[in-house]
C-alpha positions, 0 to 999 in steps of 0.5 A: 841642402842643395836643391837643384833647379828643376825644369819640366815640360807639359806633356798632355791633359788639361789644368782641371784634370788630376796631376800626374808628374812623370820622371826620366831614366838617366840619360833620357828626356821626359818628352821622349820617354813619356810622350806616348803614355801621357797622350794616352792618359791626356783624357784623365790627367794633366801629365807634366814631365821634369828633367834631370840636371844637364838633360834636354837643356836643363841647367847643371849646378852643384852635386846633389843626392836623390833626396835633394833632387826629390826636394827639387822636384817638389819645388817644381811641382809647387809652381805647377800647382800654384799655376793650376790654382790648386796650391798644396793638392796631392799629385800622382807620380810615375818615375823610371829608373832613376826617376823611380828612385825620386818617387821613393824619395818623395813618398818617404819624405812628402808623403803628404803630397804623393797620393799614388806612386807608380815605380817603373824599372827601378829599385830601392837600391840600383847597381853597385857604388862602384860601378856608378862612380866608374861611369861618371868618370867615363862620361867626365872624360869621354862624353855621353856618346861613350854610353850609347852602345851600353845603353842600347843593350840595356835599355831595349828588349830583343827585337825593339830596335826593329820594331820602333827604330825611330823611338830608339833613335830619339832616345839615343840621340837625347843621350849623346846630347846630355851634358856629361857633368849633369850625367855624372852627377846623376851617377854619383847620386844613384852611387849613394842611394840606398833606401831598403831599410825605409821601405816599410815606412812608405804609406803611400800606395805603390805600383811597381812595374818590372820588364821581363828582360830588364837586366839593370832593375830585374824583377826581383828588384821590384819585387823587393819593393812590394814586399816591404811596402805596405800597399804595393802591387807588382806588374810584369811586362813582356818584351820590356827591358828597362825603358817600359813607357817607351817600349810598351806605352799602352800597356804602361797607360792602362796600368797607370790609368788603373792604379792611379786613378783609384782614390785613396782609402778615405775616398769612395771609389766610383764606378769608373774608377772600379772599371778602370781598375778592372780593365787594368787587372784584366789586361795584366792577367789576360793579355793585351791581345785577348782583351783587345779582341774581346772588346773589339768583338763586342756589339750593342747586344754584348757591350754591357756584359763586357762592362759588367765583367770588367767592373765586378769580376776583374775590378771588384774581386781580382783587385782585392788585396786578401789573395794574390793573383797566383791563389786566385788563378788556382782557385779559378782554374779549379772552379772551371774544371768543376763546372766543365767551362772548357774555353774559359779553362784554356783562357784562364790556364794561359793567365795562370802562366802569366800570374807565375804558376809553373807547369808542375803547380798547374799539374798539382791543381788538376790532380787536386780537381780529380779527387774533389771534382771527378776523374773525368773532369780532370781528364779533359782538364789535362787535355786542354792544359796539354794543348795550351802548354805546347802552344805556349811553348811554341810561342816562347820558342818563336820569339 
C-alpha cells in the first residue's frame, strides 16, 4: 500500500481542547479554505489541517488511492496526538469535496479513531472517471493555471466574487501554485473512488453539508450519503456553491460546533452540548439573520429566556431523530394556527420553506387545520401565509 507523506498546519485552538482535523478540496490549501472557520472554533477545538500532495508545498511521491490518502492522514494525526499527549485519542473530522471522501474512508477504515465526521460539498462518488482522467492529462500538459476559469465557475456561488474578492483571489492563487503532478494524482484518485455500496457500514455520526448552488456535488449527492449512513444529518446552505468553509464560514462554524460537540451516545451530553446543538439547529431552521436579531435584542431581562428556548426547544426537541424537520415544521404550523400565535406563525412559515416544504404542502397543512382547528383560524393563516410567500418570492427575485 502506498501511504503518502502528509504535511499539516496548526490553525487554531489549544492542545488541551478536543482535536478537530480539517481537510481541503482539490486545488486548495487548508489554510486558505479553513482559517476563518478555525478561528471561530478556536475556543472549543484544537484545529489542524492537512495538505494534499503537491498543494501548499506538500511533497509529491507515488500515485495513491483515496483509501491510501486517508491512511496518510491518519499517520499525520497520530503524530499530532502524540504531540498533544493523548496517543490514540479519537478526533472529529471535517473535509470538503476530496477532503470529504477522505472523511468517508476514515469512517469506514478507522471507525475507532473518528468520533464525528462532517462531510462538506462531497459525495460517495464525485463525477465521472473519464472526466477526472481528462483533467489529470490537462494539468500535466498545461499546469494548474488551466483550471482557474473552470474552478472559478464551480467553486463560488453567484455574487461571491464581488462580496469577497480577497478570499476568492487567495484560493485561486493557491490553485495556480499547485504542483501539476500532485493535482493529477488527486484527480486519478477521485476517478477510482466509489464508496456508495459501503455507506451503510459507517457507524460514525455524520453531518453532511451541501451548497444550494453546488453543481459539482449537488444536494442530492449529500442526501444519498445521509439516506444510507445510519446516523446521518443534512444541512443545506443558501448562497453557497462548492467551497462552503470559505463562502459561509460563520454558518459552517455554527454547524460544526453543534454537531461535533455532541458527545458519542455512551457519554451523557452536558448543558453546553445541548445548547450548542440547539443553536446550530435554530440557525439552520430559522436562518442566521433571524437568530442574530433575536440574540442582539436580548436584554438582561430576556437573555435567560433565549437560552431556555435554544436549549430545550431547539437542543432537546428539534434535534431528536424520531421525526424529520419537514414533519416537525408541519406539526409546528398546525399548533401555531390552533393557538393563534400569528407572529410565530409567520416565522415558522419561513422556517418551513427552509426545511423543504412546498407552497402546496403548506396549503394542505392550513386546509387540514381548517377542519380540526377552525375556519376563522385557517382564514387568518392563509392571509399570513400569502404575505410570507409573496415576501419570499420577492426576495428570491432580487437575488
